[in-house]
N, C-alpha and C positions, 0 to 999 in steps of 0.2 A: 718533448711532449709529456705532460704529466701522466703518470701511471694512473689507470682506473681505480685501483684499490687506495692509492694514496689520497685520491680525490673524496673518498667515501666520507670522512669526518666532516668535511667542509659541506658535502651535499646533504648529509643528514640535518645539519643546521639550517641549510637552505630549505629543505622540505618543511621544517618546523616554521620557519619564517613565512613561508607561502601560505600556511593555513591561518596565519594572523591577518587581521584586517590592515592593510596599508593605508596610511593616512596622508602620505605626501608623494603622490604619483605624479609623474611628468604628464603634460599634455600629449595629445596624439601625435604632434610635430612641433617643430620650432618656428612654424609660420602662423601667427596668431589669426591672421585673416581668414585662413583655411581650417584651422584646428581648435582654436581656444580664444574666443572672442565674443563680446555682445553682439557684435555685427553677425556673426555666423549663427547665433542663437536666434535672433530675432528674424533673419531673413528665412532660415530654415523653417521655423515654427509658424511663420506667416504662409507658408506653403505657396511661395511665389511660382515655384517650379513643381510640376508634378513628380519629378524624379529629384531626389536629393542630391544626387551625384551632379546635376546640371550646375549648381551654383558653384561648388568648389572646383569645377573645371573651367570656370570663367577666368578671364585675364583682367588684372587691375589696370586701369588706365593711368593711375598715379602710384606713387611708392606706398609702401605699407603704412608708414608713419601718417602720411597725409590722410589716407584712407580711414585709418582707424581714428585720428583726431576729429575729422569731419563727421564721422558717424557719431561720436560722443557729443559733438555739438548738437546734431539732430535729436539725440536722446534728451539732452537738457531742454531743448527747446519744446519737446513733446511730453515733458514730465515722465521720461522713460517708457513711453508708450506710443510710439509711432504708429500710424494706421498702414494698413496693407499698401494703400496707394502711395503713401510717403516712402515706404520701403521700396516699392517698386521704382519710383522716381529715382531713388538714391543708387539702386543697382543700375539702372539704365545710364546715370551719369558716370559712375565710377568703375563700372565693369563692361566688358565687351565679349562677344563671342567670335572674335576674329580667328580663333583657332591657333594651335602652337604647332601643328603638323602640316606638311606638304606632301603631295604625292610623289612617290619615287619609283623608278623603274630599276629593279635589279638587274645588274649587267650580266648575271649568269642564269637568267631565266631562259628556259627552252620550251618551246610550244609543243615539242614532240619528244619527250624524254624516253630513254631507254626502257624504263620499266613497263612502259605500254606493250612493249613487244612480247612481254611474258604473259599477258593476259589473253586467254583463248576465248573467253565469252565476249562477242562483239558489243553487246549492250554494256557490259562492264568496263570494256576497253574505252568506249565513248565516255562513260561515266568517270573513268580514271582521268581522261583528258580534260573533261569538265572541271574537275576538281584542281588539277594542275593550272588551268587557266584562272583560277581564283586568285592565285598568289599575286600577281601584279596590282589587283583590286584591293588587296589589303596591305600593300607595301607603302610604308611612310618613312619620312626623315624629319628630324626636328628642324623648325624654322630658325634662322640665324638669330632672330629677335629674342628667342628664349635664352640664347647664350649672352646676348648683349645685355639684357635686363632680367636676369633670372629670378630677382626678388619680386617680380610683378607676376609670376606664373606659379601655378601649383604643380605643373610637369617638371620633372627633373630632366635636364637635357643629357643626351647621350651621343656619342660620336657617330655611330653607324646606323645605316638604314635598318629597318626592322619590319616584321610582319605582326599587325595588330590582330587580337582575336576577332574583333568585328562588333557592329552595333554600338552599344554605349561604351564598349571597352576600346578606348582609343589610345591606349598607352600599353607599355609591357607589363605583362603579368608573369610571376616568376614560374610557377609550375606548369602553366599553360606552354611555356617556351619549350619544354622537353618534347612535347607531341608535335608542335609546330617545326621544330628542328628535325624530328625525324621524317616528317613529311617533306621538308625541303631537301633532305639528304636523298631521299627515294626519288626526288624530282631532279636530282643532279645540281642542286643549288648549294655547292659546298661553301662558296664565298659568303653568301648571305647568311648561312648557318654560322659561320665562323664569327661573323660581325655581331650577330645577336648574342653569342656567348660573351664576346668582348664587351657588349653593353652591359651585361649582367655583372661581369667583373668590375667594370666601371662603378657600377652602384655598390657593389660590396666594398671597394676601396673607399667611396665617399661616405658610406654609412657604418661600415664595420660589420654589416650583414646585408643580404639582399632583400629589400623591402618587398611587401605583397605586390606592389606594382611600382611604376616609374612616376609616382606622385608624392608630393611631400606629406599629404595627409595618410600616406601608408608607412610613414617613417618608422613608427614604434612596433610594427609587426612584419613577420617574414611569412614565408610559405613553405611547403614541403621542400627539404634542401636537396634538390636534383641537379644542382650545377655539375657535380662530377659525374652523373649520368650523361648529361649533355656532352661533356668533354670525352667521355668513354665512346659515345655514339660517333661524334665527329672524328675521333682518332681511328675508329673502325673503317670509316670510309676513306680517310685521307693519309693514315699513317704519318701525320704531321707531328713529328718528335719535338721540333723546335717550339711548337705551340704548347706542348706539355711542359718543356723546360721553362718557358717563358711565365707560366701561370700556376705552377705546382704550388708556389708559396700561397697564392690566393686561395687555392682549394683547402689548403691546410689551415688557413685563417677562418674559412667558414666553418670547418669542423670545431675549431676552438670556440667559436661563437656560440654553437649549439650546446657544447659541453658547459661552457661558462654560464649560460643564461637559461637554458631549458632542461638540464638534467636535474632529477630529483631522486632522492633515496627514500625508501619506505620498507616496511616490514611485511613479509608474506611468509606464513607459516613458521615463524620464529627465526627467519633468516632476513638480512637486509640485502636489497638489490637497489641498483641505479640503472634507470632508463630515462628517455626523454618524454616530455609531454608538451603540448602546446600551451604557451603562457604569455600573454601580451598585457602586462600591467601598466595601462595608462589611463588617464582620467577622462571622463566625458563620454558622450556617444561617439560612435564612429561618424566622422564628418561627412562621408559620402551617403550615410544613412541616418542622418541626424535626427530628422522628424520621427522615423520609424522607431529608432532605440529610445528616444526621450519619451514618447508616448507610452512605451510599455512599461516605464518607471514612474508613471505620474503618481500612483498609489503606493509606491514603495517607500520605505524608510531610507535614510541616507546611507546606511550600511548595505542594505539590500541593493540600493541603486549602484553603489560602488562595485559589489560583487557582479551584478549583472553586466556592467560595462566591461569589466575585465574578462568575464567569461565569453561574452559576445565577441570581443576582438580576438580571443584565443581561438574560438571556433571559426573566425574568418581566417585566422592565420592557417588553419588546418586545410582550407580550400573547400571544406565541406560546410558552407554557411548557407542554410542551416539544416540540421538533421536530427532525428531522434537519437542518433549516435551519441549526441552530447547532452540528451536529457536524462537526468537523474531525479526521478520522483521521490516522494516520501518513503515509498516502499522499495526503493532501489532500482526499479524497472525503468525502461526507456520510453514510458508513457508521459503525457504531459504536453506542454507547450514551451515557448520561448522562456518564460519565466523559470523553467526548470533546467536551463541550461548550467552546467557545472563542469565545463570543458577542462578546467585546469587540474581536475582530480582524476582524470582519465589517462591511462597510459595506452596510446594508440599503436596497434600493430603495424600499421603502414609507416607511420613516422619512424619507428625503430628499425624497420626493415630497410627503409630508404637510407637511414643514417648508417647502418651496417654496410650498405652498398657503397656509401661514399667512402667508408674506411676501407672497404676491398678495393675500390677503383684507385684510391690514393696510394695504397701499398703496391698495386700492380704498376702505377705510373712510375713510382720510385724505382721498381725493378727494371722497367724500361729504361730509365735514366742511369742506371747502375748505382743507384743509392741504396745499397744493400741494408745498411744500418737503419735508416729511416723506413725502409720497407718492413724491416722486422719488427720495428716498434708498432706500426699500424696493424700489422698481422696479429700481434698480441692483443691489442685492443679489440680487433675484429673477432677474435676468438672468444673473448670474454663477453662481447656484446651478443654474439650468437648464441651463446650458452644460455646468458640470462634472458633472451628472447624465449628460449625453449622452456626454462624453468618458471618463467612468470606467465607467459601468454598461451603455451600450448595446452589444449585440453584432450587427453588422450582418449577419454571416453566418446567425445564427439568427433575426434579426428580433425581438429582445426585449431587455429589461433584465434584468440578472442582478445578484444581490448579488456584492460583490467582497471577496475575502479580501486585505487589505493587508499582512498578514504574509507570506504565501506568493505574494503577487502574482499572483493568478489570479481569473478569473471563476468563480463557482460555478454551472455550467451544469446546473442541475435545475429541473424543472417545480416552481413554487410560484405560488399565485394572487397573491402580492404582486408578481410580476414585472410586472404590467400597471399598477401604481399611478401612474405618471406621467401616463397617459392618464386615469385616474380623476380625478386632481387637476387636470387641465387645465393642466398645467405643461410641455407640450411645444409648441415654437414651431409655428405654424400650417403653415409650409412643411414642417416635419418630419412633422406629422400626415399631410399628404397623402402623403408618400413612405413613412413608416414605418408609419402606421396600418394599411395593408393587409397589411403583413408581420406585424404584431402578430395580426391576424385568422387569418392563415395558420398562424402558430405555434400559436395556441390550437387550431385545427382538427386540426393534425396531432400534437399533444402527447399525445392520448388522454384529457386531463383533462375534456373535456366530453362523453365518451361514456357516462357513468353515469346509471342511471335515478333514482338518488335525490339528484343534485345534483353540484356541482363539489368534489371533494376538495382540501383545501389542498396536498397533495402526492401523489406517486405511490409514496412510499417507505413501505411497511409496517413500522413499528418498534415498534408497541405504544405509542408516544407519542401524546397525544390531538390534537396539531396535525399529524399525518401521516395518510396514507390509512389507512382509507377515511373519515375524517371530514369532514363538510361543515360549515363553520362561517358562519352567516348574514352576518356582516360581510364575509367574503371573496367570498361571492356577489354582494353588493351591489357591491363593488369591481370584480369581473370584468363585471357587466352595465353599470356606468356607464362603465368603460373602453371597452367595445365601442361604446356610444352615442357616445362622443366621438370615434370614428374618423371618423364623419360620412358613412359610405357605407351604401348600401342593405343590403349584405351584413353590415356590422357591426350595424346595428340588428336585422336579422332574427335573427342569432345572439344577440344581448343578450335578445330577446324569448324566444327558445328556453331560454336559460339560466334566466330568471325563471320561465317557465312550469314547467320541471321541478322547480325549488325549491318553488314554491307548490303544485303537486300533491303533492310529497313531504310537506310540513308539513300539507296538508290531509287527506292519508291517515292520518298519524300522530294528528292532532286527532280524527278520526272514531273511530279505535281507542282511544286512550289518554285523550281529553279533556284533553290536556296540550299544551303547546308545550315543546320541548327546547332546551337551549343548543346542541346539535350534532346532526347526523343522520348515518346510514350511506349512503354514496354507492352501495353495492351493493344496498340494501333500502329502497325508498322508504316513508318514514313511521317507519322504525325509528330509535331513538336511537343516537348514537354511543358510543365507549367508550375504553378505554385511559386513561393517565395515572395521576394520584394519588388521585382520588376519583371517586365514582360520577357519572353524569350527572345534572345538575340540571334541574329543570322550572321553568317560569314563563312564558316566559323572556325578559327585557327586549328584548335586541336581535334574537331571533328574531321576536318580535312586530313590532318596528320594520321589519325587512327585508320581512316579508310585506306589511305595510301600505303600504311604499313601492312595491312592485310592483303591488299592487291599485289604488293610486292612480294610477300610472303607466300601467298597461296594463289597467285594469279593463274597458275596452270590448271587449277581445278574448280575455282569458284565459279558459280553460276547465278545469273540474276534472278532466276527462278527455276521451278522443277522441270519446266519444258525446255529450257535452254539446251542448245547443242554447242559442245566445245569444237572450235576449229583445231584442225591438225596444226602442230607447232610451226611448221614451215609457213603455212598460210597466214598465221598470226604474225610472224616476223615480217612477211612480205607486205601485209595490209596495214601495219602500224603507221 
């Protein structure tokens, strides 16, 4: 493994290069029909489907060469300007909606899992069972046809069955999988969780990184690198040392990918530092949001358009697509709109905390495998990364970590749930946890972010983007709760419980009303689904289920559905589960 300091010279050059305008970028993927073709452009801009994702999820009826050739014939016959009706006819003939997945029944599903016995509130126990019963409804396997003719599908085949997020999201998504796996493990579904991790490792081996999702059009971007966290969760429940041994090399390969492609060096106060940012330099609009992206750029110059596509895909790589978190207006603030996206210049707190967590996990895995030398190497890099997070991202006056704009050399001093990620990941030195943890608690209490009846919003900035106020996103609630727990004080733990209870009550209220779980909720209106962004709210929903099950498992002996609830004695809970 290359030393952090030895890498610095190369990374400084990389930083300079990223500031220049690239002129020869790869397409979003190596499948032209779905990523880089006249066909894609004409169909998406004709708005044949209300959701741009619909087209790139269709199956080709013929091979790629014939499909592209025959479309070129159509273009020539129509003087490069086919009508919407002609495009609809072409799509009907050359594509189908037969689907690439089949329903699947996980063999380890249990309709009365053990965790229910810990829940003393009868209404929440019923709620927990209702969520557990959703797993088979979201369980899928790839159809054999996808493996037989993979060139005709945008879906990338994987071996094992998996849990989809829900709604329009019918494939694996990288960071979603962490909370889905957490929920599965609470439900006792260890084999399903293992298979999902193995699917991600298959994608890692195939692409050299784990893409945003298991579609070809996600090929050139990843998502928060939480694979080692998933493995750590799985090991916590199973003690499966053979699994660690079989996959440790893949975990190291992912760490190398992020160091090789997303690390950037920059100057702060006369010192050079190296951290990670999100950076997805590929040409053209996002295929699954082609119409939306292209329309934003119509009045832009070629250079502005290129920058917009890079920053848009980089924001999508973060999982926070989209948020004022990535807006850098002319005055350096987080005001503006999508034309102000400058993701590549922002050093994110959560990404670097997650990466430090990956280093910590891999070092621990090597210790378990008696690979002392390897463990020591990762421990050195972990210490360096933790120190750099503190020096660059910590603001002692405010008592919190902030994203850092390395182009304008300033902290981005705004409330985002991601600010507490170093505590969540356990990558703050113990002496600093004692001194800085209480400051983080005070920051959260004084921020106003914890004052809403529907949960903690990701930001306090109402922009209309889905990763801003008033939307409550389940993974971020989990991050806040675990960060507060890791402070290690009575006040931190009490506040963590309050945040978890508010979220569980909101989801419970929504479940009673709609009989559904949603991907995001409204902080102002408990139980109501969130909104904004490019598509309608989706139901299902994988990570929402996982976060609720995490809290029911962790706090089930004292969580209540409302203030009037009475908790059953522990023995009665066990007998009635």
